[in-house]
VMD Tcl script that draws the C-alpha trace (Angstrom):
set ca {
  {128.97 82.02 68.88}
  {131.85 81.55 71.18}
  {131.36 82.79 75.07}
  {134.24 82.99 77.12}
  {133.01 82.67 80.89}
  {134.97 83.52 84.07}
  {134.44 81.15 86.89}
  {134.92 81.61 90.50}
  {138.70 81.50 91.66}
  {137.35 79.67 95.12}
  {134.21 80.97 96.43}
  {131.47 79.58 94.43}
  {129.22 82.46 95.35}
  {131.25 84.73 93.14}
  {129.71 82.91 89.93}
  {127.46 85.65 88.00}
  {123.88 85.01 87.33}
  {124.61 85.87 83.49}
  {127.40 83.00 83.60}
  {124.80 80.70 84.91}
  {122.34 81.61 82.23}
  {124.94 81.31 79.67}
  {126.36 77.78 80.60}
  {122.86 76.52 80.57}
  {122.09 77.99 77.02}
  {124.88 76.72 74.93}
  {125.61 73.40 73.30}
  {128.85 72.57 74.80}
  {131.16 73.80 77.56}
  {134.73 73.53 76.92}
  {136.55 73.04 80.34}
  {139.93 72.88 81.28}
  {139.43 70.05 83.53}
  {136.13 68.39 83.43}
  {136.40 66.75 86.72}
  {137.11 70.24 88.41}
  {134.39 71.94 86.53}
  {131.85 69.30 87.32}
  {131.69 70.56 90.88}
  {130.63 73.98 89.69}
  {128.26 72.74 87.26}
  {126.58 70.48 89.51}
  {126.43 73.23 92.27}
  {124.53 75.57 89.81}
  {122.36 72.53 88.55}
  {123.85 72.97 84.92}
  {123.17 70.09 82.62}
  {124.93 71.27 79.44}
  {127.50 68.70 78.06}
  {131.19 69.40 78.53}
  {134.54 68.46 77.07}
  {138.07 68.97 77.78}
  {140.09 71.63 76.17}
  {143.30 72.61 77.96}
  {147.06 73.34 77.05}
  {147.85 69.86 76.21}
  {145.11 69.12 73.51}
  {144.20 72.94 72.17}
  {146.47 72.84 69.19}
  {144.86 69.64 67.77}
  {141.16 70.32 68.95}
  {140.69 74.05 67.89}
  {140.14 73.33 64.32}
  {137.29 70.88 64.67}
  {135.79 73.21 67.44}
  {135.79 76.10 64.95}
  {133.91 74.00 62.29}
  {131.20 73.12 64.71}
  {130.87 76.61 65.77}
  {130.69 77.73 62.23}
  {127.71 74.93 61.63}
  {125.69 76.74 64.41}
  {126.91 75.33 67.63}
  {127.26 77.75 70.65}
  {130.01 76.88 72.87}
  {131.44 78.62 76.10}
  {134.94 78.19 77.21}
  {135.62 78.22 81.00}
  {139.08 77.54 82.80}
  {139.46 75.85 86.46}
  {139.18 79.17 88.01}
  {139.16 82.73 86.88}
  {138.80 84.22 83.26}
  {139.95 81.84 80.49}
  {143.06 83.15 78.61}
  {144.52 84.96 81.34}
  {147.32 82.54 82.35}
  {144.97 79.88 81.16}
  {144.14 78.19 77.90}
  {141.83 80.43 75.65}
  {143.92 82.90 73.56}
  {144.22 80.29 70.52}
  {140.61 79.50 70.35}
  {139.83 83.25 70.62}
  {142.25 84.06 68.05}
  {140.72 81.33 65.76}
  {137.39 82.24 66.24}
  {137.74 85.77 65.21}
  {139.94 84.74 62.27}
  {136.82 82.79 60.94}
  {134.44 85.85 61.75}
  {132.90 83.90 64.76}
  {131.42 86.45 67.32}
  {133.35 86.03 70.53}
  {131.69 87.49 73.85}
  {133.71 87.54 77.11}
  {131.51 88.15 80.22}
  {132.88 89.88 83.16}
  {134.06 88.00 86.20}
  {136.34 86.61 88.61}
  {140.04 86.99 88.03}
  {142.73 87.14 90.75}
  {144.82 89.86 89.63}
  {142.55 92.60 90.20}
  {141.54 91.77 93.91}
  {145.11 91.49 94.72}
  {145.96 94.96 93.05}
  {143.15 97.03 94.71}
  {144.08 95.56 98.13}
  {147.57 95.96 98.07}
  {147.52 99.86 98.45}
  {149.76 100.43 95.63}
  {148.75 102.76 92.54}
  {146.05 101.25 90.53}
  {145.85 103.77 87.72}
  {148.99 102.10 85.90}
  {150.05 98.49 86.09}
  {151.85 95.70 84.49}
  {150.43 92.25 84.87}
  {153.22 89.89 83.97}
  {151.49 86.61 84.92}
  {154.02 83.69 85.79}
  {157.53 84.42 85.30}
  {159.58 81.97 83.04}
  {160.18 78.73 84.84}
  {163.80 78.47 84.05}
  {165.39 80.24 80.79}
  {165.26 83.71 80.91}
  {163.97 84.01 84.44}
  {166.75 86.29 86.10}
  {166.71 88.45 83.15}
  {163.23 89.07 83.29}
  {163.45 89.77 87.09}
  {166.06 92.36 86.15}
  {164.25 94.08 83.74}
  {161.04 94.29 85.78}
  {162.91 95.82 88.64}
  {163.10 99.16 86.67}
  {159.38 99.10 86.04}
  {157.46 102.27 87.59}
  {154.15 100.86 87.24}
  {152.63 98.41 89.92}
  {153.79 94.89 88.96}
  {151.44 91.89 89.32}
  {152.70 88.39 89.19}
  {151.37 85.01 89.85}
  {153.37 82.42 91.76}
  {152.96 78.80 92.91}
  {153.87 77.93 96.44}
  {157.17 75.90 95.82}
  {158.44 78.87 94.11}
  {157.52 81.80 96.02}
  {160.54 81.89 98.37}
  {162.89 81.25 95.22}
  {161.38 84.27 93.47}
  {161.76 86.67 96.38}
  {165.34 85.36 96.80}
  {165.91 86.14 93.09}
  {164.36 89.57 93.52}
  {166.56 90.89 96.20}
  {169.68 91.79 94.17}
  {167.60 93.80 91.74}
  {164.66 95.17 93.44}
  {166.34 95.77 96.78}
  {165.30 94.52 100.31}
  {163.20 97.58 100.95}
  {160.89 97.39 97.70}
  {157.32 97.01 99.03}
  {155.35 94.08 98.18}
  {151.69 92.87 98.83}
  {151.21 89.20 98.45}
  {147.64 87.55 98.54}
  {147.15 83.90 99.18}
  {143.98 81.82 98.62}
  {141.91 84.76 97.43}
  {138.32 84.37 97.95}
  {138.85 81.13 100.01}
  {138.41 80.43 103.68}
  {142.19 80.85 104.36}
  {142.52 84.13 102.38}
  {145.41 86.10 103.63}
  {147.64 88.93 102.38}
  {150.95 89.96 103.47}
  {152.03 93.52 103.03}
  {155.72 94.68 103.85}
  {159.13 94.74 102.21}
  {160.76 91.98 100.37}
  {163.26 91.30 103.05}
  {160.48 91.03 105.62}
  {158.53 88.85 103.06}
  {161.43 86.45 102.68}
  {161.63 86.23 106.56}
  {157.83 85.63 106.90}
  {157.65 82.94 104.44}
  {160.86 81.29 105.48}
  {159.12 80.76 108.75}
  {155.49 80.14 107.56}
  {155.89 77.71 104.55}
  {153.94 78.93 101.48}
  {150.72 76.96 100.87}
  {148.16 77.67 98.07}
  {148.22 79.87 95.25}
  {149.71 83.43 95.34}
  {149.46 86.58 93.53}
  {152.49 89.01 94.31}
  {151.72 92.65 93.98}
  {154.94 94.82 93.74}
  {155.57 98.53 94.10}
  {156.93 100.22 91.10}
  {160.28 101.80 91.15}
  {159.97 105.47 92.53}
  {161.68 108.09 90.56}
  {165.31 108.47 92.00}
  {164.94 104.93 93.52}
}
mol new
graphics top color blue
foreach p $ca { graphics top sphere $p radius 0.5 }
foreach p [lrange $ca 0 end-1] q [lrange $ca 1 end] { graphics top cylinder $p $q radius 0.2 }
display resetview
């Protein structure tokens, strides 16, 4: 059995009762960074052993972990924050587990994209989650392609690239396209900026970005 367990994206109180129960019951917790996860596990008095499982070691660890699960071990996969496999390690392990007829159960829980979407005020019936843009190659062509998307767009962005992304959006999205940019969701200094691309650029130029950001962008309107 493999459990995929979401963890809080900031506020520790967002941990679910079921998540705590599962993490106490499994034989091993696979954590993106055991030092980061230690704070959460200590907070909830979870004494289950943990080991690292991240983007730099997942390819050579996955086969051995699958064998251990096949031999009867129950494992839980967690990331530093949010739901594993969503812009975090996890997809590879889930795919291999299913390929070996191992039952995979993903618990519902914290993720940054949904709160940012809901509080944006943009349509939520259809949306496109794009995650992080390509860092270099293909970045501009991706932005250009997304500009014609009619669904609400969701992007993750780091503080040192936020202004760059807004600047690169201008020629394709136009300065009047509406955006909602949420920062440090669930944390003490959570804020959400709502306005146009032009207004966002001006705001973040005068208020240097800090923290983790979720960008929600209004879809292209018909005739837009």
